C-alpha positions, 0 to 999 in steps of 0.5 A: 500500500502506498500513501501520500505524506503532506509535509509543512504544507508544501511537500508531497511524499509518496511512501509505503506503509501497512494498509491496515492503519492511518498514521499521524507521525511527527506532523506527517499525515499519511493517506492511502493510495486511493485517496491520493489518486482522488486528490491528484484527479481533483487537482487536475480538474481544478487547474482546468477549471481555473484556466477556463475561468481565467480565459472567460474573464479575459474575453469578457474584459476584452469585450468590455474594454472594446465595446464599452458599457451601455452608458459609455461613449467608447466605440468598438475598435476594428482591427486594421481600421482607425475610425470611423468618425462622423461629423454633421457639417451643414447639410452634409454628413462626413464619415472618415475611415483610415484603412491601415493595411491599404496603401495608395500612391494618389487620391481621387474623388468619385460620385456615389452612383444615383446620389448626385450630391454625395461622393467618396474620396480615397487618398493617402492618409497624412498621419499614417502609411494607410489610406483615407476613405472619406464619405460626404453624404448630402441630406438632399440625396438621403431625403430625395425621391431616388431612394424609393427607386433603388433595389434593396440589398443585404450585406455582401454575401447575402447576410442580413443587415443587423438591426434592420427589419427584413435584413435589407435596405435600398442600396447601391454597390460600387468599387474604388481602386484598391477597395472593392464592394463598398455599399451605400444603404438608405432607408427610413430614418437610417443610412449605412455604409459597408466597408470591406476589411480583410483578415478579421479572423472571426469567420461566421461571427457578427458583433454589433455595438452602439456608435457614438459621436462624442457622448451622443449615440448616432447609430450602430457599428457592426463588425462582420466576420468572413462567410463560409467561403472566407470572403465578405468580411468588413464592417457596417456603419448604420447611422440614424438620420432622424435628427438630421431629417428634422434639421432638413425640414427646418431648413425647407420651412425657412425657405417659404 
C-alpha cells in the first residue's frame, strides 16, 4: 500500500506503509493510495477549471474594454481600421475611415452612383502609411425621391443587415481602386455604409455595438466576420438620420 505524506504544507511524499492503519507521525499525515489518486484527479480538474475561468474573464474584459458599457461613449475598435468618425457639417454628413493595411500612391474623388450630391474620396492618409476613405453624404440625396427607386440589398454575401427589419435596405454597390464592394444603404430614418476589411479572423461571427459621436449615440457599428467561403468580411456603419431629417425640414420651412 502506498500513501501520500503532506509535509509543512508544501511537500508531497509518496511512501509505503501497512494498509491496515492511518498514521499521524511527527506532523506527517499519511493517506492511502486511493485517496491520493482522488486528490491528484481533483487537482487536475481544478487547474482546468481555473484556466477556463481565467480565459472567460479575459474575453469578457476584452469585450468590455472594446465595446464599452451601455452608458459609455467608447466605440468598438476594428482591427486594421482607425475610425470611423462622423461629423454633421451643414447639410452634409462626413464619415472618415483610415484603412491601415491599404496603401495608395494618389487620391481621387468619385460620385456615389444615383446620389448626385454625395461622393467618396480615397487618398493617402497624412498621419499614417494607410489610406483615407472619406464619405460626404448630402441630406438632399438621403431625403430625395431616388431612394424609393433603388433595389434593396443585404450585406455582401447575402447576410442580413443587423438591426434592420427584413435584413435589407435600398442600396447601391460600387468599387474604388484598391477597395472593392463598398455599399451605400438608405432607408427610413437610417443610412449605412459597408466597408470591406480583410483578415478579421472571426469567420461566421457578427458583433454589433452602439456608435457614438462624442457622448451622443448616432447609430450602430457592426463588425462582420468572413462567410463560409472566407470572403465578405468588413464592417457596417448604420447611422440614424432622424435628427438630421428634422434639421432638413427646418431648413425647407425657412425657405417659404
